[in-house]
PDB file with one MODEL, atoms N, CA, C and O in Angstrom:
MODEL        1
ATOM      1  N   MET A   1     -11.776 -21.913  -3.575  1.00  0.00           N
ATOM      2  CA  MET A   1     -11.640 -20.508  -3.305  1.00  0.00           C
ATOM      3  C   MET A   1     -11.776 -19.801  -4.659  1.00  0.00           C
ATOM      4  O   MET A   1     -11.244 -20.263  -5.668  1.00  0.00           O
ATOM      5  N   ARG A   2     -12.496 -18.677  -4.664  1.00  0.00           N
ATOM      6  CA  ARG A   2     -12.733 -17.906  -5.894  1.00  0.00           C
ATOM      7  C   ARG A   2     -12.142 -16.526  -5.793  1.00  0.00           C
ATOM      8  O   ARG A   2     -12.018 -15.951  -4.712  1.00  0.00           O
ATOM      9  N   ILE A   3     -11.776 -16.002  -6.963  1.00  0.00           N
ATOM     10  CA  ILE A   3     -11.338 -14.621  -7.085  1.00  0.00           C
ATOM     11  C   ILE A   3     -12.536 -13.755  -7.384  1.00  0.00           C
ATOM     12  O   ILE A   3     -13.310 -14.081  -8.284  1.00  0.00           O
ATOM     13  N   THR A   4     -12.722 -12.649  -6.653  1.00  0.00           N
ATOM     14  CA  THR A   4     -13.861 -11.765  -6.895  1.00  0.00           C
ATOM     15  C   THR A   4     -13.678 -11.002  -8.192  1.00  0.00           C
ATOM     16  O   THR A   4     -12.620 -11.029  -8.821  1.00  0.00           O
ATOM     17  N   SER A   5     -14.753 -10.321  -8.566  1.00  0.00           N
ATOM     18  CA  SER A   5     -14.685  -9.510  -9.819  1.00  0.00           C
ATOM     19  C   SER A   5     -13.651  -8.392  -9.703  1.00  0.00           C
ATOM     20  O   SER A   5     -13.202  -7.863 -10.720  1.00  0.00           O
ATOM     21  N   LYS A   6     -13.262  -8.021  -8.464  1.00  0.00           N
ATOM     22  CA  LYS A   6     -12.231  -7.032  -8.272  1.00  0.00           C
ATOM     23  C   LYS A   6     -10.838  -7.661  -8.196  1.00  0.00           C
ATOM     24  O   LYS A   6      -9.859  -6.951  -7.966  1.00  0.00           O
ATOM     25  N   GLY A   7     -10.735  -8.951  -8.380  1.00  0.00           N
ATOM     26  CA  GLY A   7      -9.429  -9.615  -8.339  1.00  0.00           C
ATOM     27  C   GLY A   7      -8.970  -9.901  -6.909  1.00  0.00           C
ATOM     28  O   GLY A   7      -7.775 -10.069  -6.666  1.00  0.00           O
ATOM     29  N   GLN A   8      -9.885  -9.958  -5.985  1.00  0.00           N
ATOM     30  CA  GLN A   8      -9.551 -10.193  -4.583  1.00  0.00           C
ATOM     31  C   GLN A   8      -9.828 -11.636  -4.179  1.00  0.00           C
ATOM     32  O   GLN A   8     -10.721 -12.300  -4.704  1.00  0.00           O
ATOM     33  N   VAL A   9      -9.015 -12.092  -3.215  1.00  0.00           N
ATOM     34  CA  VAL A   9      -9.232 -13.445  -2.658  1.00  0.00           C
ATOM     35  C   VAL A   9      -8.947 -13.322  -1.157  1.00  0.00           C
ATOM     36  O   VAL A   9      -8.090 -12.540  -0.744  1.00  0.00           O
ATOM     37  N   THR A  10      -9.667 -14.095  -0.353  1.00  0.00           N
ATOM     38  CA  THR A  10      -9.494 -14.088   1.099  1.00  0.00           C
ATOM     39  C   THR A  10      -8.459 -15.144   1.467  1.00  0.00           C
ATOM     40  O   THR A  10      -8.607 -16.314   1.116  1.00  0.00           O
ATOM     41  N   ILE A  11      -7.402 -14.725   2.179  1.00  0.00           N
ATOM     42  CA  ILE A  11      -6.396 -15.644   2.662  1.00  0.00           C
ATOM     43  C   ILE A  11      -6.901 -16.227   3.980  1.00  0.00           C
ATOM     44  O   ILE A  11      -7.150 -15.461   4.911  1.00  0.00           O
ATOM     45  N   PRO A  12      -7.064 -17.552   4.105  1.00  0.00           N
ATOM     46  CA  PRO A  12      -7.587 -18.110   5.345  1.00  0.00           C
ATOM     47  C   PRO A  12      -6.755 -17.659   6.567  1.00  0.00           C
ATOM     48  O   PRO A  12      -5.540 -17.481   6.483  1.00  0.00           O
ATOM     49  N   GLN A  13      -7.454 -17.485   7.694  1.00  0.00           N
ATOM     50  CA  GLN A  13      -6.784 -16.998   8.904  1.00  0.00           C
ATOM     51  C   GLN A  13      -5.622 -17.844   9.329  1.00  0.00           C
ATOM     52  O   GLN A  13      -4.585 -17.306   9.717  1.00  0.00           O
ATOM     53  N   GLU A  14      -5.751 -19.140   9.271  1.00  0.00           N
ATOM     54  CA  GLU A  14      -4.673 -20.039   9.687  1.00  0.00           C
ATOM     55  C   GLU A  14      -3.389 -19.802   8.847  1.00  0.00           C
ATOM     56  O   GLU A  14      -2.278 -19.824   9.377  1.00  0.00           O
ATOM     57  N   ILE A  15      -3.567 -19.582   7.564  1.00  0.00           N
ATOM     58  CA  ILE A  15      -2.415 -19.311   6.683  1.00  0.00           C
ATOM     59  C   ILE A  15      -1.842 -17.944   7.003  1.00  0.00           C
ATOM     60  O   ILE A  15      -0.622 -17.792   7.071  1.00  0.00           O
ATOM     61  N   ARG A  16      -2.690 -16.948   7.201  1.00  0.00           N
ATOM     62  CA  ARG A  16      -2.180 -15.589   7.527  1.00  0.00           C
ATOM     63  C   ARG A  16      -1.357 -15.625   8.832  1.00  0.00           C
ATOM     64  O   ARG A  16      -0.293 -15.012   8.923  1.00  0.00           O
ATOM     65  N   GLU A  17      -1.862 -16.345   9.822  1.00  0.00           N
ATOM     66  CA  GLU A  17      -1.161 -16.427  11.087  1.00  0.00           C
ATOM     67  C   GLU A  17       0.190 -17.164  10.955  1.00  0.00           C
ATOM     68  O   GLU A  17       1.193 -16.716  11.512  1.00  0.00           O
ATOM     69  N   LYS A  18       0.215 -18.266  10.236  1.00  0.00           N
ATOM     70  CA  LYS A  18       1.460 -19.014  10.037  1.00  0.00           C
ATOM     71  C   LYS A  18       2.482 -18.197   9.257  1.00  0.00           C
ATOM     72  O   LYS A  18       3.684 -18.311   9.495  1.00  0.00           O
ATOM     73  N   ALA A  19       2.013 -17.384   8.339  1.00  0.00           N
ATOM     74  CA  ALA A  19       2.929 -16.572   7.515  1.00  0.00           C
ATOM     75  C   ALA A  19       3.249 -15.242   8.163  1.00  0.00           C
ATOM     76  O   ALA A  19       4.097 -14.509   7.654  1.00  0.00           O
ATOM     77  N   GLY A  20       2.609 -14.907   9.256  1.00  0.00           N
ATOM     78  CA  GLY A  20       2.876 -13.636   9.926  1.00  0.00           C
ATOM     79  C   GLY A  20       2.311 -12.452   9.143  1.00  0.00           C
ATOM     80  O   GLY A  20       2.883 -11.362   9.159  1.00  0.00           O
ATOM     81  N   LEU A  21       1.185 -12.669   8.459  1.00  0.00           N
ATOM     82  CA  LEU A  21       0.549 -11.620   7.685  1.00  0.00           C
ATOM     83  C   LEU A  21      -0.562 -10.985   8.539  1.00  0.00           C
ATOM     84  O   LEU A  21      -1.557 -11.631   8.867  1.00  0.00           O
ATOM     85  N   PHE A  22      -0.371  -9.741   8.878  1.00  0.00           N
ATOM     86  CA  PHE A  22      -1.350  -9.024   9.700  1.00  0.00           C
ATOM     87  C   PHE A  22      -1.916  -7.890   8.899  1.00  0.00           C
ATOM     88  O   PHE A  22      -1.363  -7.552   7.853  1.00  0.00           O
ATOM     89  N   PRO A  23      -3.016  -7.274   9.350  1.00  0.00           N
ATOM     90  CA  PRO A  23      -3.574  -6.137   8.619  1.00  0.00           C
ATOM     91  C   PRO A  23      -2.493  -5.113   8.310  1.00  0.00           C
ATOM     92  O   PRO A  23      -1.663  -4.804   9.165  1.00  0.00           O
ATOM     93  N   HIS A  24      -2.500  -4.598   7.118  1.00  0.00           N
ATOM     94  CA  HIS A  24      -1.568  -3.599   6.604  1.00  0.00           C
ATOM     95  C   HIS A  24      -0.169  -4.155   6.304  1.00  0.00           C
ATOM     96  O   HIS A  24       0.760  -3.389   6.048  1.00  0.00           O
ATOM     97  N   SER A  25      -0.019  -5.505   6.335  1.00  0.00           N
ATOM     98  CA  SER A  25       1.260  -6.081   5.936  1.00  0.00           C
ATOM     99  C   SER A  25       1.473  -5.831   4.456  1.00  0.00           C
ATOM    100  O   SER A  25       0.536  -5.890   3.660  1.00  0.00           O
ATOM    101  N   GLU A  26       2.730  -5.547   4.092  1.00  0.00           N
ATOM    102  CA  GLU A  26       3.078  -5.413   2.666  1.00  0.00           C
ATOM    103  C   GLU A  26       3.413  -6.814   2.176  1.00  0.00           C
ATOM    104  O   GLU A  26       4.149  -7.546   2.837  1.00  0.00           O
ATOM    105  N   VAL A  27       2.877  -7.188   1.021  1.00  0.00           N
ATOM    106  CA  VAL A  27       3.159  -8.479   0.427  1.00  0.00           C
ATOM    107  C   VAL A  27       3.611  -8.290  -0.997  1.00  0.00           C
ATOM    108  O   VAL A  27       3.420  -7.228  -1.590  1.00  0.00           O
ATOM    109  N   GLU A  28       4.223  -9.349  -1.554  1.00  0.00           N
ATOM    110  CA  GLU A  28       4.629  -9.310  -2.957  1.00  0.00           C
ATOM    111  C   GLU A  28       4.281 -10.645  -3.598  1.00  0.00           C
ATOM    112  O   GLU A  28       4.177 -11.671  -2.926  1.00  0.00           O
ATOM    113  N   PHE A  29       4.107 -10.607  -4.901  1.00  0.00           N
ATOM    114  CA  PHE A  29       3.797 -11.807  -5.664  1.00  0.00           C
ATOM    115  C   PHE A  29       4.961 -12.163  -6.528  1.00  0.00           C
ATOM    116  O   PHE A  29       5.576 -11.284  -7.132  1.00  0.00           O
ATOM    117  N   LEU A  30       5.284 -13.430  -6.605  1.00  0.00           N
ATOM    118  CA  LEU A  30       6.333 -13.943  -7.498  1.00  0.00           C
ATOM    119  C   LEU A  30       5.696 -14.958  -8.429  1.00  0.00           C
ATOM    120  O   LEU A  30       4.801 -15.699  -8.020  1.00  0.00           O
ATOM    121  N   ILE A  31       6.139 -14.999  -9.655  1.00  0.00           N
ATOM    122  CA  ILE A  31       5.645 -15.994 -10.608  1.00  0.00           C
ATOM    123  C   ILE A  31       6.803 -16.895 -11.017  1.00  0.00           C
ATOM    124  O   ILE A  31       7.813 -16.421 -11.538  1.00  0.00           O
ATOM    125  N   GLU A  32       6.658 -18.169 -10.785  1.00  0.00           N
ATOM    126  CA  GLU A  32       7.659 -19.145 -11.146  1.00  0.00           C
ATOM    127  C   GLU A  32       6.962 -20.214 -12.027  1.00  0.00           C
ATOM    128  O   GLU A  32       6.328 -21.134 -11.510  1.00  0.00           O
ATOM    129  N   GLY A  33       7.087 -20.079 -13.312  1.00  0.00           N
ATOM    130  CA  GLY A  33       6.394 -20.977 -14.220  1.00  0.00           C
ATOM    131  C   GLY A  33       4.911 -20.706 -14.142  1.00  0.00           C
ATOM    132  O   GLY A  33       4.453 -19.593 -14.400  1.00  0.00           O
ATOM    133  N   ASN A  34       4.154 -21.750 -13.778  1.00  0.00           N
ATOM    134  CA  ASN A  34       2.697 -21.565 -13.611  1.00  0.00           C
ATOM    135  C   ASN A  34       2.284 -21.512 -12.131  1.00  0.00           C
ATOM    136  O   ASN A  34       1.125 -21.736 -11.783  1.00  0.00           O
ATOM    137  N   VAL A  35       3.266 -21.209 -11.277  1.00  0.00           N
ATOM    138  CA  VAL A  35       3.011 -21.132  -9.839  1.00  0.00           C
ATOM    139  C   VAL A  35       3.116 -19.646  -9.421  1.00  0.00           C
ATOM    140  O   VAL A  35       4.041 -18.933  -9.812  1.00  0.00           O
ATOM    141  N   ILE A  36       2.145 -19.220  -8.623  1.00  0.00           N
ATOM    142  CA  ILE A  36       2.192 -17.857  -8.072  1.00  0.00           C
ATOM    143  C   ILE A  36       2.458 -17.967  -6.585  1.00  0.00           C
ATOM    144  O   ILE A  36       1.795 -18.721  -5.873  1.00  0.00           O
ATOM    145  N   ILE A  37       3.437 -17.206  -6.128  1.00  0.00           N
ATOM    146  CA  ILE A  37       3.857 -17.219  -4.725  1.00  0.00           C
ATOM    147  C   ILE A  37       3.527 -15.887  -4.120  1.00  0.00           C
ATOM    148  O   ILE A  37       3.888 -14.840  -4.657  1.00  0.00           O
ATOM    149  N   LEU A  38       2.828 -15.925  -2.985  1.00  0.00           N
ATOM    150  CA  LEU A  38       2.515 -14.715  -2.214  1.00  0.00           C
ATOM    151  C   LEU A  38       3.412 -14.771  -0.975  1.00  0.00           C
ATOM    152  O   LEU A  38       3.419 -15.770  -0.256  1.00  0.00           O
ATOM    153  N   ARG A  39       4.162 -13.707  -0.731  1.00  0.00           N
ATOM    154  CA  ARG A  39       5.003 -13.713   0.448  1.00  0.00           C
ATOM    155  C   ARG A  39       5.061 -12.315   1.063  1.00  0.00           C
ATOM    156  O   ARG A  39       4.757 -11.317   0.410  1.00  0.00           O
ATOM    157  N   LYS A  40       5.453 -12.270   2.318  1.00  0.00           N
ATOM    158  CA  LYS A  40       5.667 -11.017   3.007  1.00  0.00           C
ATOM    159  C   LYS A  40       6.739 -10.231   2.281  1.00  0.00           C
ATOM    160  O   LYS A  40       7.765 -10.796   1.902  1.00  0.00           O
ATOM    161  N   SER A  41       6.527  -8.964   2.082  1.00  0.00           N
ATOM    162  CA  SER A  41       7.506  -8.147   1.346  1.00  0.00           C
ATOM    163  C   SER A  41       8.788  -8.017   2.132  1.00  0.00           C
ATOM    164  O   SER A  41       8.761  -7.818   3.347  1.00  0.00           O
ATOM    165  N   SER A  42       9.891  -8.127   1.461  1.00  0.00           N
ATOM    166  CA  SER A  42      11.191  -8.003   2.096  1.00  0.00           C
ATOM    167  C   SER A  42      11.697  -6.571   2.092  1.00  0.00           C
ATOM    168  O   SER A  42      12.705  -6.260   2.727  1.00  0.00           O
ATOM    169  N   GLU A  43      10.984  -5.687   1.365  1.00  0.00           N
ATOM    170  CA  GLU A  43      11.408  -4.299   1.296  1.00  0.00           C
ATOM    171  C   GLU A  43      11.071  -3.582   2.584  1.00  0.00           C
ATOM    172  O   GLU A  43      10.033  -3.854   3.187  1.00  0.00           O
ATOM    173  N   LYS A  44      11.930  -2.666   3.021  1.00  0.00           N
ATOM    174  CA  LYS A  44      11.771  -1.961   4.262  1.00  0.00           C
ATOM    175  C   LYS A  44      10.845  -0.747   4.103  1.00  0.00           C
ATOM    176  O   LYS A  44      10.264  -0.296   5.090  1.00  0.00           O
ATOM    177  N   ILE A  45      10.698  -0.221   2.914  1.00  0.00           N
ATOM    178  CA  ILE A  45       9.855   0.953   2.702  1.00  0.00           C
ATOM    179  C   ILE A  45       8.479   0.497   2.171  1.00  0.00           C
ATOM    180  O   ILE A  45       8.401  -0.373   1.304  1.00  0.00           O
ATOM    181  N   SER A  46       7.432   1.075   2.685  1.00  0.00           N
ATOM    182  CA  SER A  46       6.069   0.691   2.305  1.00  0.00           C
ATOM    183  C   SER A  46       5.715   1.291   0.924  1.00  0.00           C
ATOM    184  O   SER A  46       6.435   2.145   0.406  1.00  0.00           O
ATOM    185  N   ARG A  47       4.635   0.845   0.364  1.00  0.00           N
ATOM    186  CA  ARG A  47       4.174   1.369  -0.913  1.00  0.00           C
ATOM    187  C   ARG A  47       3.886   2.870  -0.812  1.00  0.00           C
ATOM    188  O   ARG A  47       4.216   3.645  -1.709  1.00  0.00           O
ATOM    189  N   GLY A  48       3.253   3.262   0.322  1.00  0.00           N
ATOM    190  CA  GLY A  48       2.974   4.696   0.542  1.00  0.00           C
ATOM    191  C   GLY A  48       4.291   5.469   0.652  1.00  0.00           C
ATOM    192  O   GLY A  48       4.415   6.569   0.113  1.00  0.00           O
ATOM    193  N   GLY A  49       5.257   4.898   1.341  1.00  0.00           N
ATOM    194  CA  GLY A  49       6.564   5.546   1.458  1.00  0.00           C
ATOM    195  C   GLY A  49       7.244   5.759   0.134  1.00  0.00           C
ATOM    196  O   GLY A  49       7.875   6.791  -0.092  1.00  0.00           O
ATOM    197  N   LYS A  50       7.117   4.761  -0.767  1.00  0.00           N
ATOM    198  CA  LYS A  50       7.668   4.880  -2.110  1.00  0.00           C
ATOM    199  C   LYS A  50       7.016   6.054  -2.867  1.00  0.00           C
ATOM    200  O   LYS A  50       7.700   6.814  -3.553  1.00  0.00           O
ATOM    201  N   ILE A  51       5.720   6.184  -2.736  1.00  0.00           N
ATOM    202  CA  ILE A  51       4.972   7.253  -3.420  1.00  0.00           C
ATOM    203  C   ILE A  51       5.465   8.624  -2.903  1.00  0.00           C
ATOM    204  O   ILE A  51       5.714   9.548  -3.678  1.00  0.00           O
ATOM    205  N   VAL A  52       5.595   8.716  -1.583  1.00  0.00           N
ATOM    206  CA  VAL A  52       6.079   9.999  -0.981  1.00  0.00           C
ATOM    207  C   VAL A  52       7.464  10.317  -1.488  1.00  0.00           C
ATOM    208  O   VAL A  52       7.727  11.460  -1.862  1.00  0.00           O
ATOM    209  N   GLU A  53       8.355   9.351  -1.515  1.00  0.00           N
ATOM    210  CA  GLU A  53       9.714   9.586  -1.992  1.00  0.00           C
ATOM    211  C   GLU A  53       9.728  10.008  -3.465  1.00  0.00           C
ATOM    212  O   GLU A  53      10.494  10.889  -3.856  1.00  0.00           O
ATOM    213  N   LYS A  54       8.881   9.378  -4.272  1.00  0.00           N
ATOM    214  CA  LYS A  54       8.819   9.734  -5.672  1.00  0.00           C
ATOM    215  C   LYS A  54       8.296  11.166  -5.876  1.00  0.00           C
ATOM    216  O   LYS A  54       8.734  11.852  -6.799  1.00  0.00           O
ATOM    217  N   MET A  55       7.390  11.609  -5.044  1.00  0.00           N
ATOM    218  CA  MET A  55       6.803  12.950  -5.178  1.00  0.00           C
ATOM    219  C   MET A  55       7.632  14.026  -4.495  1.00  0.00           C
ATOM    220  O   MET A  55       7.454  15.204  -4.804  1.00  0.00           O
ATOM    221  N   ARG A  56       8.517  13.681  -3.594  1.00  0.00           N
ATOM    222  CA  ARG A  56       9.309  14.663  -2.869  1.00  0.00           C
ATOM    223  C   ARG A  56      10.020  15.621  -3.817  1.00  0.00           C
ATOM    224  O   ARG A  56      10.710  15.186  -4.740  1.00  0.00           O
ATOM    225  N   GLY A  57       9.855  16.918  -3.594  1.00  0.00           N
ATOM    226  CA  GLY A  57      10.561  17.911  -4.376  1.00  0.00           C
ATOM    227  C   GLY A  57       9.908  18.280  -5.698  1.00  0.00           C
ATOM    228  O   GLY A  57      10.488  19.029  -6.484  1.00  0.00           O
ATOM    229  N   ARG A  58       8.710  17.766  -5.958  1.00  0.00           N
ATOM    230  CA  ARG A  58       8.008  18.026  -7.230  1.00  0.00           C
ATOM    231  C   ARG A  58       7.019  19.179  -7.166  1.00  0.00           C
ATOM    232  O   ARG A  58       6.455  19.560  -8.191  1.00  0.00           O
ATOM    233  N   ALA A  59       6.796  19.743  -5.981  1.00  0.00           N
ATOM    234  CA  ALA A  59       5.823  20.828  -5.846  1.00  0.00           C
ATOM    235  C   ALA A  59       6.334  22.043  -6.634  1.00  0.00           C
ATOM    236  O   ALA A  59       7.531  22.321  -6.711  1.00  0.00           O
ATOM    237  N   THR A  60       5.367  22.736  -7.205  1.00  0.00           N
ATOM    238  CA  THR A  60       5.719  23.934  -7.981  1.00  0.00           C
ATOM    239  C   THR A  60       5.319  25.200  -7.264  1.00  0.00           C
ATOM    240  O   THR A  60       5.713  26.295  -7.667  1.00  0.00           O
ATOM    241  N   VAL A  61       4.538  25.066  -6.202  1.00  0.00           N
ATOM    242  CA  VAL A  61       4.109  26.227  -5.425  1.00  0.00           C
ATOM    243  C   VAL A  61       4.495  26.007  -3.965  1.00  0.00           C
ATOM    244  O   VAL A  61       4.213  24.957  -3.389  1.00  0.00           O
ATOM    245  N   ARG A  62       5.139  27.001  -3.381  1.00  0.00           N
ATOM    246  CA  ARG A  62       5.525  26.854  -1.992  1.00  0.00           C
ATOM    247  C   ARG A  62       4.432  27.406  -1.095  1.00  0.00           C
ATOM    248  O   ARG A  62       4.039  28.566  -1.222  1.00  0.00           O
ATOM    249  N   MET A  63       3.941  26.564  -0.181  1.00  0.00           N
ATOM    250  CA  MET A  63       2.866  26.949   0.720  1.00  0.00           C
ATOM    251  C   MET A  63       3.241  26.476   2.139  1.00  0.00           C
ATOM    252  O   MET A  63       3.870  25.433   2.319  1.00  0.00           O
ATOM    253  N   SER A  64       2.848  27.251   3.098  1.00  0.00           N
ATOM    254  CA  SER A  64       3.039  26.842   4.475  1.00  0.00           C
ATOM    255  C   SER A  64       1.917  25.838   4.861  1.00  0.00           C
ATOM    256  O   SER A  64       0.913  25.715   4.158  1.00  0.00           O
ATOM    257  N   THR A  65       2.111  25.143   5.967  1.00  0.00           N
ATOM    258  CA  THR A  65       1.096  24.225   6.449  1.00  0.00           C
ATOM    259  C   THR A  65      -0.221  24.985   6.714  1.00  0.00           C
ATOM    260  O   THR A  65      -1.304  24.489   6.402  1.00  0.00           O
ATOM    261  N   ASP A  66      -0.112  26.175   7.284  1.00  0.00           N
ATOM    262  CA  ASP A  66      -1.319  26.975   7.566  1.00  0.00           C
ATOM    263  C   ASP A  66      -2.046  27.314   6.270  1.00  0.00           C
ATOM    264  O   ASP A  66      -3.276  27.290   6.240  1.00  0.00           O
ATOM    265  N   GLU A  67      -1.325  27.628   5.209  1.00  0.00           N
ATOM    266  CA  GLU A  67      -1.985  27.949   3.942  1.00  0.00           C
ATOM    267  C   GLU A  67      -2.684  26.763   3.343  1.00  0.00           C
ATOM    268  O   GLU A  67      -3.781  26.888   2.798  1.00  0.00           O
ATOM    269  N   ILE A  68      -2.040  25.579   3.442  1.00  0.00           N
ATOM    270  CA  ILE A  68      -2.641  24.354   2.948  1.00  0.00           C
ATOM    271  C   ILE A  68      -3.890  24.022   3.723  1.00  0.00           C
ATOM    272  O   ILE A  68      -4.915  23.676   3.135  1.00  0.00           O
ATOM    273  N   MET A  69      -3.817  24.124   5.058  1.00  0.00           N
ATOM    274  CA  MET A  69      -4.967  23.838   5.904  1.00  0.00           C
ATOM    275  C   MET A  69      -6.118  24.789   5.610  1.00  0.00           C
ATOM    276  O   MET A  69      -7.277  24.375   5.636  1.00  0.00           O
ATOM    277  N   ALA A  70      -5.820  26.068   5.330  1.00  0.00           N
ATOM    278  CA  ALA A  70      -6.884  27.030   4.986  1.00  0.00           C
ATOM    279  C   ALA A  70      -7.619  26.633   3.746  1.00  0.00           C
ATOM    280  O   ALA A  70      -8.822  26.869   3.637  1.00  0.00           O
ATOM    281  N   LEU A  71      -6.916  26.021   2.786  1.00  0.00           N
ATOM    282  CA  LEU A  71      -7.567  25.565   1.553  1.00  0.00           C
ATOM    283  C   LEU A  71      -8.517  24.402   1.797  1.00  0.00           C
ATOM    284  O   LEU A  71      -9.471  24.202   1.046  1.00  0.00           O
ATOM    285  N   THR A  72      -8.258  23.651   2.829  1.00  0.00           N
ATOM    286  CA  THR A  72      -9.094  22.435   3.117  1.00  0.00           C
ATOM    287  C   THR A  72     -10.299  22.757   3.974  1.00  0.00           C
ATOM    288  O   THR A  72     -11.201  21.931   4.116  1.00  0.00           O
ATOM    289  N   ARG A  73     -10.324  23.928   4.538  1.00  0.00           N
ATOM    290  CA  ARG A  73     -11.431  24.286   5.459  1.00  0.00           C
ATOM    291  C   ARG A  73     -12.518  25.019   4.687  1.00  0.00           C
ATOM    292  O   ARG A  73     -12.261  25.724   3.711  1.00  0.00           O
ATOM    293  N   ASP A  74     -13.784  24.815   5.181  1.00  0.00           N
ATOM    294  CA  ASP A  74     -14.918  25.508   4.576  1.00  0.00           C
ATOM    295  C   ASP A  74     -14.798  26.997   4.908  1.00  0.00           C
ATOM    296  O   ASP A  74     -14.399  27.388   6.005  1.00  0.00           O
ATOM    297  N   LYS A  75     -15.158  27.802   3.917  1.00  0.00           N
ATOM    298  CA  LYS A  75     -15.197  29.235   4.149  1.00  0.00           C
ATOM    299  C   LYS A  75     -16.647  29.646   4.369  1.00  0.00           C
ATOM    300  O   LYS A  75     -17.376  29.986   3.437  1.00  0.00           O
ATOM    301  N   VAL A  76     -17.024  29.602   5.611  1.00  0.00           N
ATOM    302  CA  VAL A  76     -18.446  29.885   5.973  1.00  0.00           C
ATOM    303  C   VAL A  76     -18.640  31.318   6.322  1.00  0.00           C
ATOM    304  O   VAL A  76     -19.754  31.729   6.646  1.00  0.00           O
TER     305      VAL A  76
ENDMDL
END
């Protein structure tokens, strides 16, 4: 098995199934000596959830949802 130039490797289906790793599963890596362990993440909050929590309350401009949506729409 090879690591791609992007640092990716494919986990064989049989191993994913045995480990209960499905699409969008959060995983973590542990290093013990010269052994790398990949396991299902034990954390309850996802990586995206952590980012949202870190950013919560940092906005400097108060805008309504309608104002934000207006910024994302084309002005034709």
